[in-house]
N, C-alpha and C positions, 0 to 999 in steps of 0.2 A: 504494500500500500504506500502511496506517496503522501507527503505532507505539504503544507503550504511552502511556496518558494520564498526565499529570503527577500524581504522587502527592503527597499532603499529609503533612507531618510532624505530630507530635502537638500542636504549637502552632498548627496551622491554616495555616501558611505553606507555599507550594509547595516541595516538595523539588527538588533538582537533578535534572532529567530524564535527564541524560547523565553517568553516572559512568564514562566510557570514557577510557582513556589517550589523550592527543593523538597519540602515536606510532602507535597502531593505526588512527587515522582518516586517516593520510597514505597517499596512493596508493602511493608508493615510500618506505617508512620508513627504509631504510638504503642505504649505498653499494653493497653487493653486489646488491641488487635493481635499482638503476639500471643497473649494469654489465650484468646479465643481460638487461634489457629492450633496452638499446642493442645488445648483441651479437645478440640474437634478430632485431631489425629489420634489422641489417646482414646477417645470414645469409640472411634471406628475400630481400633486395634483390640480393645478390651471387650467390646460388646458381645461378640460371639462366645467368649469365655463364660459369660454369665447368662446369656439368652440362648436357649437351645430350641425354643418353640419354632416349629416349621412355619406357623402362621406369621409370627413376627419377622422371621428371616425373609419370608416371601414379601411381606409388606415393605420392609426396609430395602430389599433388593429392587422392588418396583419403584420405590422412591428414588433410588440411585439412577435408574433409567430415566425417570422424569427430570432429575437434576441435570443429566447430560444433555438431553434434548432441550431443556429449558435454558441452559447456558448458551447453546447455539442460537435459540430464538431471541434471548435477551441481547446478544451481540447484534443480531440483525434488526430487531425492532427497537430495543431500548437505547442502543448507541447509534445505529445508522438510520433509524426512523422508517424502516421498511416493514410495514405490517404484513404478517403472513398467517394464514390458517393451514398451511400445507406441511407443517412440521411432522405431523403423524404419517404423511405419505413417505417422507424420507426415512422415518423410523421403520416403517413397513418394508421399504426397499432394502435397508440395511439388514433386517432380519432374514429376508429371503436370500440375499447374497451370502450371508454368513452360513445359512443352512446349506446352500448349494455347494459352496467350496469346502465347508467343514465336513459335510456328510457325503455328498455325491463324489467329490474329488479327493476327500481324505486329507485335506490340508491341516497343518497344526494351527493352534490358536493364533499365534502372531500373524500368520498369513491370512486366515479367513477374516479375522477382525480388521486387519489392515485393508483387505479387499472391500469389506463392508463400508469402512470409513472412506476409502478412495472413491468407490462407485457413488456413494452419496454425495461427495464433494464434486465429482465430475458432472453429475446430473444437475446439481445446484449451479455449477458454473455455466452449463449449457442453457439453463433457464434464465440465468441472470441477465443476459443481453435483452431478452424479450421483456423481462420485468422492468428494465430501465425505461421502457416506453410508458409505464403506468405509475400512478401514485395513488395513495389513499385507498378509497373504496375500489377503484379499478384494479389495483394490485391485489387486494383481498380476493376479488373474483378470479383473478388468474391463478392464485395459489389454491383457491377452492376447487377450480377445475382440475388442478393437478391431482387432488385427492381422488376424484372420480375416475380420472384416466388411469391412475396407478392401480386402483382396485379392479377396474375392468381388465387391464392387461394381466394382472396376477390371477384373476379368476379364469382366464381363457388360455394362458400360457402353461398348459398342464405339464409339459416336459420339464419346465423349470420350477414351477411352484406347487405342482400336485393338484392344481385346480381346486374345485370345491371340496375334494377329499382331504385337502390339507397336506402338510408335510411334517414328518417327524424329524426331530433334531437330536443328535446324540450329545453326550456331555462334552466331548471333544475339548476338554479344558486343560490339557497338558501344556504348560508353558515353561520353557527353560528347566525342565525336569521336575516342575511342581505340578502335581495333579490336584486341581482345585475341587474336583469331584470327590476326592478321597484325601483331604488335607489333614496333615498331622503337624502340630506345632507344640514344642516343649512337652512332648509326651501325651498331648491331648488330641484325640481324634475328633474331627469336625464333620458334620453332615454335608451333603452336597450343597444344600442351600446356604449354609454358613460359608463354605468355600467360595461360592458364586458371589455372596455378599462382599467378601474381601476383594474379589476380582473387580466387581462393579465399582465399588467406592475408591479403589486405587485409581481407576481411570477418571472418576469424578474429580479426585484430587489433582491429577495431572491437567485435566481440562481447565479447572479453576485457576491453577497457577499460570497456564498459558494465557487465559483470558485476562487475568489481572495484569500480566505484562503487556498485553496488547493495548488495553484501554488506558493505562497510565502513561503511555509514551506517545510519540508522534502519530502512529497509525490510529490510535484511539481518539486523539484530538481531531484528526482529519475526519473520522466517522461522525463525531459529534458536530463538527462544522457542517457536514452534509445534512445531518438530521435537522439542525436548526435553520440553516439558510443555504440550501444547495447552490443557488445561483451565486450568492456572495462567495461561497467556498470555491466555486469554479473561478471566479474573478481573481481571487488571491492566490491561485495556483494549485488548489487541490484537484486531483484528477478524479472527478466524481464518478464517471462511468467505470473506470478500472476498480476503484474502491468498492463500488456497489457489487460488482461481479465477484470480487474476492470475498467480501463479507457474506454474500449469498452462498458461495462455495464452502466457506468455513462453517457456517451455520448448518448447512446440509451434511457436511462431513461429521460433525458432532452428533447429528441425528442418526446418521448411518451407523456410527459406533454404538449409540444407545440401542439401536435395533438389533445389532449383532449380539450384544450382551443380553438383551431381553430374550432373544431366541434360545440361547443356551440355558437361560433361567427357566423358561416355560416348557421347552423341549417339544412343543408342537405349534405349528403355524397354520392359520387359515386366513384367506383374504377377507372373509366377512362381507359386510355390505358397506357401501360408501357412506351412508348416514352415520354408521357407528364410527368410522374413521374421522368423519367431520367432527363429531362430538369429542373424539380424542384430540383433534387439533385445537378445539376450543379449550379443552382441558389444559393443554400446554400454555395457551394464552393466559388462562386463569392463574396458572402456577407463577408466571413471571409478574403478573399484575399484583397478585396478593403478596408474593414474596418481596417484590420491589423492582419495578421495571427501571432499567438503566443503572443497575447496581450489579457488582460481580457476584455477591453472595445471595442476591434475591432469588435466583432460580433454585438454589439449594434449600433455602428457608421455605420457599413456596412448595417445593417438591415434598419436603417433610411434612408440611402442614396440610396440603391438599392432595398430594399423590396417593396416599393410602386411604382417602376418604371413602370411596365405594366399598373397599374391602372391609373397612372398620364398621361401616353401617351394616353390611351383610353379616359380619361376625357377631355384632351386638344388637341385632335387630329385635330380639325378644326383650332385651333390657330397655331399649329406648322406645319400644312400641307402647302406644296408649290408645284408648278409645276416644274418638272424636265425638264430643257431646251432641252436636247438631245432627250429625249423620248416624250416630249410634253404631259406628263401625270402627274397627281398628285402623290406625293410621297406615300400617304396613301390611301388605299382603304376603302370606306365606308362599303363594304361587300366583301366576298370572290369572288363574281361574278362580281363586279363593276369594272370600270376602275381605274387603279392605279398600282404603282410598287409593293407595298407590304402591308400586313395588319399590324395593330398595334402590333399584337402578334409577327410577324416576326421581326418588327423593335426592339421590346424590347429584343428579343433573340440576335439580332445582337449587340445591345448596351452592353448586358451582356458579350458577347464574346470579344468585342473590349476593354471594360474596364478591363476585366480579363487579357488579353494579355498585355495591356499598363502598368498596375500596376505590373505584374510579371516582366516585362522587366525594368521598370524605377523606381518603388517604391515598392519593395517587402514587405516593412513593412506597406504598406497601408496608409490610411488617419491618423491613430493614429501615425504612424512613421513620417509622414510629420509634424504633430503637435509637436512631440518630437524634430525633427530637428529644427523647428522654435524656440522652447523654448531654445535649446542649443545655437542657433545663437544669440538670444537676450541676453542670459546670458554672452556669450563671448564678446558681444559689451559693456556690462556693466562693465566688468572687467577692471581694470586700465592697461594701457600698461606698458612695461618694464621701461620706463623713467618717467611715471606719478606717482604722489604721490598716496598713498593708498586710500585717500578719493576723488580722482578725479572721480571715478565712480558714486558718489552720486550727 
């Protein structure tokens, strides 16, 4: 990606190209950030030692997949301003590419996961030039069409995808001598889902580190300039077309990686229907909006908060169910044909929509923004007042 060209002052000498505070260029600018990163790494490493439930490992593994796809979408939408509903299509493509090369061709994990990432990125780069012609709602329609095209191709390309019968995916999780399907650490044997949890969140960590380095340097500032004023960015030297294509490719590559990891987690793929994939695409949008659009950690926070929501509602449906007084029926149906107001799937979709609207209206910066506001409020409370001595805050 390119950045703004060096501008010249009125005297003809080059102006300073980077008037950016040094603190903002640091990867971890303060102590709290360092503590949170160390705490997050420790949590990921220690969690499988204390949590052995298949349900929770499934939920947290799925959250990792949403975090990866959400990181890519946040880079595209939050930093470059390109709204997309097609992230689920790239995840689906990545899953089938991983299944094809990992199962049909017998490739090892680094190769089939790399293929899923590469194919996702190449398709994103191919779509990028066409997406440049559209903005706003028109771009949303283009990415929405991509979902329907992807589902149609996968449902009919039976030699590649298995068609409507679906496709089985083997564990194929051997990586540099480590078998994540039968992982043993410090004498403790882990289940397949615990091993996949480690694998998924390892790549979430790598993607987060990569995205943090992109957005805090020149390429990230170029993307934000495009998001805020693309014509002005072009005038000052930002190569808008090239940057948009590259960010589209990076976003799609992360989605492809997420799909590859999701395939080995679920072990069975089916194209489903386009409407379901569309809802999945909206789910990715909700993840970054609720977590914090335009922030590095927003996708991870949103994925942990919203990603497991349908599974949690399904698991605890009996606990949260109650009788609706006016209708004299239970809120949740045990099945589609039983008595009740709605199924757990419908309830989760309603909650996604409600949370999306509420955060867009009242907290556009999401949960990460709320945390930042709380930090600033506490910092302001600690500062001495105008008549207080300087050490009063201590």
